[in-house]
C-alpha positions as CSV (number, residue, x, y, z in Angstrom):
1,X,10.2,9.7,8.3
2,X,8.9,9.5,4.8
3,X,11.0,7.0,2.7
4,X,10.5,6.5,-1.0
5,X,11.9,4.4,-3.8
6,X,12.4,6.5,-7.0
7,X,13.6,6.0,-10.5
8,X,17.2,7.0,-11.4
9,X,19.3,6.5,-14.6
10,X,21.5,4.2,-12.6
11,X,18.5,2.1,-11.3
12,X,16.0,2.4,-8.4
13,X,17.2,4.5,-5.5
14,X,16.1,5.2,-1.9
15,X,15.1,8.6,-0.8
16,X,14.0,10.5,2.2
17,X,11.3,13.1,1.7
18,X,11.6,16.3,3.6
19,X,8.7,18.4,2.4
20,X,9.5,19.5,-1.1
21,X,13.1,18.2,-0.9
22,X,14.1,14.6,-1.6
23,X,17.4,13.4,-0.1
24,X,19.0,10.8,-2.5
25,X,20.4,8.3,0.0
26,X,22.8,6.8,-2.5
27,X,24.5,10.2,-2.4
28,X,23.9,11.2,1.2
29,X,24.7,7.7,2.7
30,X,26.5,5.6,0.2
31,X,27.1,2.9,2.8
32,X,23.4,2.2,3.2
33,X,21.6,-0.5,1.1
34,X,20.0,0.7,-2.1
35,X,16.8,-1.4,-1.7
36,X,14.0,-0.8,0.8
37,X,13.8,-4.4,1.9
38,X,17.5,-4.4,2.7
39,X,17.2,-1.1,4.6
40,X,14.3,-2.3,6.6
41,X,16.2,-5.5,7.5
42,X,18.7,-3.3,9.4
43,X,15.9,-2.3,11.8
44,X,16.3,0.8,14.0
45,X,20.0,1.1,13.2
46,X,19.2,1.6,9.5
47,X,16.6,4.2,10.2
48,X,18.9,6.0,12.5
49,X,21.6,6.0,9.8
50,X,19.1,7.6,7.4
51,X,18.3,10.3,10.0
52,X,22.0,11.1,10.4
53,X,22.6,11.3,6.7
54,X,19.7,13.6,6.2
55,X,21.0,16.0,8.9
56,X,23.8,17.3,6.7
57,X,23.3,16.1,3.2
58,X,25.7,17.2,0.4
59,X,24.2,19.5,-2.3
60,X,24.4,16.6,-4.8
61,X,22.0,14.6,-2.7
62,X,19.2,17.2,-2.6
63,X,16.6,17.0,-5.3
64,X,13.2,18.6,-5.9
65,X,10.6,16.0,-4.8
66,X,8.3,16.9,-7.7
67,X,11.1,16.2,-10.2
68,X,11.4,12.4,-9.5
69,X,9.3,9.5,-10.7
70,X,8.2,7.5,-7.7
71,X,8.2,3.7,-7.7
72,X,6.3,1.6,-5.2
73,X,8.0,2.1,-1.8
74,X,8.9,-1.6,-1.8
75,X,9.1,-2.5,-5.5
76,X,9.8,-6.2,-4.9
77,X,8.1,-7.4,-1.7
78,X,8.5,-11.1,-1.0
79,X,4.9,-11.3,-0.1
80,X,1.8,-9.1,-0.7
81,X,-0.9,-10.3,1.6
82,X,-4.4,-8.8,1.2
83,X,-7.4,-8.9,3.5
84,X,-10.9,-9.2,2.2
85,X,-14.1,-8.1,4.0
86,X,-12.2,-6.4,6.8
87,X,-14.7,-3.5,7.3
88,X,-18.2,-4.2,8.6
89,X,-20.0,-2.1,6.0
90,X,-18.1,-3.7,3.1
91,X,-18.7,-7.2,4.4
92,X,-22.4,-6.4,4.6
93,X,-22.6,-5.0,1.1
94,X,-21.0,-8.3,-0.2
95,X,-23.0,-10.7,2.0
96,X,-25.4,-9.2,4.5
97,X,-26.1,-12.6,6.2
98,X,-22.6,-13.3,7.3
99,X,-19.6,-11.5,8.8
100,X,-16.2,-13.3,8.7
101,X,-15.1,-14.8,12.0
102,X,-11.5,-14.9,10.9
103,X,-9.5,-12.7,8.6
104,X,-9.9,-13.5,4.9
105,X,-6.5,-13.5,3.2
106,X,-5.4,-13.8,-0.4
107,X,-2.2,-13.0,-2.3
108,X,-1.1,-10.5,-4.8
109,X,2.0,-10.6,-7.0
110,X,4.7,-8.0,-7.2
111,X,4.3,-7.9,-10.9
112,X,0.9,-6.1,-10.5
113,X,2.5,-3.1,-8.7
114,X,2.6,0.5,-9.9
115,X,3.7,3.6,-8.2
116,X,2.2,7.0,-7.4
117,X,0.9,8.9,-10.6
118,X,1.5,5.8,-12.8
119,X,-1.6,4.7,-14.8
120,X,-3.9,2.1,-13.3
121,X,-4.5,-0.2,-16.3
122,X,-7.9,-1.3,-17.5
123,X,-7.2,-4.7,-19.2
124,X,-8.0,-5.5,-22.8
125,X,-10.2,-8.4,-21.8
126,X,-12.5,-6.6,-19.4
127,X,-14.4,-3.4,-18.7
128,X,-14.9,-4.1,-15.0
129,X,-11.9,-2.5,-13.4
130,X,-12.9,-1.5,-9.9
131,X,-11.2,0.7,-7.2
132,X,-10.5,-0.4,-3.6
133,X,-8.8,2.2,-1.4
134,X,-6.8,0.6,1.4
135,X,-4.1,1.2,4.0
136,X,-1.0,-1.0,3.7
137,X,1.3,-2.0,6.6
138,X,4.9,-2.8,5.7
139,X,6.8,-5.3,7.8
140,X,10.1,-4.3,9.3
141,X,11.1,-6.9,11.8
142,X,10.3,-10.3,10.5
143,X,9.2,-13.3,12.6
144,X,7.0,-16.3,13.1
145,X,4.4,-16.9,15.8
146,X,4.2,-13.3,16.8
147,X,1.8,-12.6,19.7
148,X,-0.7,-9.8,19.1
149,X,0.7,-7.7,21.9
150,X,4.1,-7.6,20.2
151,X,2.8,-7.4,16.6
152,X,3.0,-3.6,16.0
153,X,6.8,-3.7,16.8
154,X,7.1,-5.8,13.6
155,X,5.6,-3.0,11.4
156,X,8.1,-0.5,9.9
157,X,5.5,1.8,8.5
158,X,2.4,2.5,6.4
159,X,1.5,3.4,2.9
160,X,-1.6,3.4,0.7
161,X,-2.9,0.9,-1.8
162,X,-5.5,1.0,-4.6
163,X,-6.3,-2.7,-5.1
164,X,-7.7,-2.5,-8.6
165,X,-9.9,-5.5,-9.1
166,X,-11.1,-6.9,-12.4
167,X,-14.5,-8.1,-11.1
168,X,-15.7,-10.4,-13.9
169,X,-12.5,-12.4,-13.6
170,X,-12.6,-12.2,-9.8
171,X,-16.0,-13.8,-9.5
172,X,-15.6,-16.5,-12.1
173,X,-14.9,-18.9,-9.2
174,X,-14.8,-18.9,-5.4
175,X,-11.0,-18.1,-5.6
176,X,-10.4,-14.3,-6.2
177,X,-6.8,-14.7,-7.3
178,X,-7.0,-14.1,-11.0
179,X,-9.2,-10.9,-10.8
180,X,-6.8,-9.5,-8.2
181,X,-3.6,-10.0,-10.2
182,X,-3.8,-8.3,-13.5
183,X,-0.7,-6.4,-14.5
184,X,-0.8,-2.7,-13.6
185,X,-3.7,-2.9,-11.2
186,X,-1.9,-2.6,-7.8
187,X,-1.2,1.0,-7.0
188,X,1.1,1.3,-4.0
189,X,2.7,4.4,-2.4
190,X,3.6,7.1,-2.6
191,X,5.9,6.7,0.4
192,X,6.6,4.6,3.4
193,X,5.6,6.6,6.5
194,X,7.4,5.2,9.6
195,X,5.2,4.3,12.5
196,X,6.3,7.1,14.8
197,X,4.4,9.6,12.6
198,X,1.0,7.9,13.0
199,X,-1.1,6.5,15.9
200,X,-0.3,3.0,17.1
201,X,-1.7,0.6,14.5
202,X,-2.6,3.6,12.4
203,X,-6.0,3.5,14.2
204,X,-8.5,6.3,14.2
205,X,-7.6,7.8,10.8
206,X,-10.0,8.9,8.1
207,X,-9.5,6.9,4.9
208,X,-11.2,8.0,1.6
209,X,-11.3,7.1,-2.0
210,X,-12.2,9.7,-4.7
211,X,-12.8,9.3,-8.4
212,X,-12.6,12.5,-10.4
213,X,-12.8,14.5,-7.1
214,X,-16.0,12.8,-5.8
215,X,-15.6,10.7,-2.6
216,X,-16.9,7.2,-3.3
217,X,-15.5,5.5,-0.1
218,X,-15.1,6.9,3.3
219,X,-14.3,5.2,6.6
220,X,-12.2,5.3,9.8
221,X,-9.3,2.8,10.2
222,X,-10.7,2.0,13.7
223,X,-13.7,0.3,11.9
224,X,-11.6,-2.6,10.7
225,X,-12.9,-6.0,11.9
226,X,-9.4,-7.2,12.5
227,X,-6.8,-4.5,13.3
228,X,-3.2,-4.5,12.1
229,X,-1.8,-6.3,15.2
230,X,-4.4,-9.1,14.8
231,X,-3.6,-9.4,11.1
232,X,0.2,-9.6,11.7
233,X,-0.2,-12.1,14.5
234,X,-2.6,-14.3,12.5
235,X,-0.4,-14.4,9.4
236,X,2.6,-15.3,11.4
237,X,0.8,-18.4,12.7
238,X,1.2,-19.8,9.2
239,X,4.3,-18.2,7.7
240,X,7.5,-16.3,8.5
241,X,7.0,-12.6,7.8
242,X,10.1,-10.9,6.3
243,X,11.2,-7.2,6.0
244,X,9.4,-5.5,3.2
245,X,6.4,-7.8,3.2
246,X,3.2,-5.8,2.5
247,X,-0.1,-6.3,4.3
248,X,-3.0,-4.7,2.5
249,X,-5.6,-4.3,5.2
250,X,-8.9,-4.2,3.4
251,X,-11.4,-1.8,1.8
252,X,-14.6,-0.1,3.1
253,X,-18.0,0.0,1.4
254,X,-18.6,1.9,-1.7
255,X,-16.8,-0.2,-4.3
256,X,-18.0,0.2,-7.8
257,X,-19.5,-3.2,-8.5
258,X,-21.8,-2.9,-5.5
259,X,-23.3,0.4,-6.6
260,X,-26.7,0.7,-8.4
261,X,-26.0,0.9,-11.2
262,X,-22.4,-0.5,-11.0
263,X,-19.6,1.9,-11.7
264,X,-16.3,0.9,-13.1
265,X,-13.2,2.9,-13.9
266,X,-12.6,4.1,-17.4
267,X,-9.7,5.8,-19.2
268,X,-9.3,9.4,-18.2
269,X,-10.6,8.8,-14.6
270,X,-8.3,9.9,-11.8
271,X,-8.5,7.8,-8.6
272,X,-7.1,9.2,-5.3
273,X,-6.8,7.4,-2.0
274,X,-6.2,9.7,1.1
275,X,-5.3,8.7,4.6
276,X,-5.5,11.3,7.4
277,X,-2.0,12.3,8.6
278,X,-0.4,10.5,5.7
279,X,-1.3,12.0,2.3
280,X,-2.6,10.9,-1.1
281,X,-2.0,8.1,-3.5
282,X,-3.1,9.3,-7.0
283,X,-3.4,7.3,-10.2
284,X,-5.0,8.1,-13.6
285,X,-6.7,5.3,-15.4
286,X,-5.7,4.2,-18.9
287,X,-6.4,1.3,-21.2
288,X,-3.8,-1.5,-21.4
289,X,-1.6,-0.9,-24.5
């Protein structure tokens, strides 16, 4: 299934995408939660209720998918947990002398998030806005101390993430937090693709980033140093994962600041992240107002 959160005059709503048709679940299944986190917390029963509602939706629930404005699939995740240096080629372009022995985690704030087709914002204080195309895993079943062999059962689905990074602020210190948390720099979407539509752990899929139609990053998700199951298990050693938490799994080589000469995003650019079997996350670039 392809689940989305979209803008409505009465507030954010959940939808199910069926090709070019969007089923407004507030109309088709008024008994279901209106927020993605709450729906995911229902587990398989919630997803089955969505399937049943979509089987015979009323006419009032059927919208043209192209007519709605998409929000991040989970607009208000309790945790956004990002992974650095998770592809060998990217780790080498950052530090060719050392590969990480353990996953490198850092946090993002929900206030940075934007949806599909929303502008990725270059901040007033910097001209070093960089792209990072990544696959995101969204937690469905929460838990603590999850063993690796059970970890994929805790993932509800996958989406794409463009982890816009403000490089001069990122590298001011050994902590990356500030450069990763500017408003309007975390593109997330366009939809939550449930796990049944992709290979286990979303392995073996081509992942690319394009700027103005030119591919600047290309990899296979099997090339991650630490796969989704390992990441979920490791995080759960430290914290309780909850429905709707977002795990951003890392970017491959080809980022702008590592190029010669460096390349940074500018207003008018269009950045697209594509995952095989999933689709495309697209965002234009604009200056902060």
